[in-house]
C-alpha positions, 0 to 999 in steps of 0.5 A: 903452252902448247906444242905440235898442236895440229888445229888451229887455236881459237882467239878466246883461247889464245887471250887466256893467259894473262901473259900471252900464249906460247907455242914450240914449233918443231922447225925454223920459222917463218922458213917451215910453217904449217903442216910436216915442217920437219919433213919439208926442212930435210926436204929442202936441205942442200943435195950437195951437202948432206947437211940439215940444220934443225931450229926449233922455235918458241913463239907467241901464236896467233889465230893463223897457222904458225905466225905470230913472232918467233921469240927465240930459236935453238939452232943445232949443229948440222948434222949428215945424212946418209 
């Protein structure tokens, strides 16, 4: 299990666990991949609504940034930003 890991993990490392590797990503995949996904989600909110959709995801990483199937996403209620 990895979380908020800022580098690519080598394929040899990803293949170590018998059942695969899981990663917790702090925002909705595939919409907000790569560096600063939370900041990009904040910037992408519709300006007229002031609402933000937060959705951390669990995915099976591949040897590319935030790629691999999303196994689960936890969609949180939107909230107001001032």
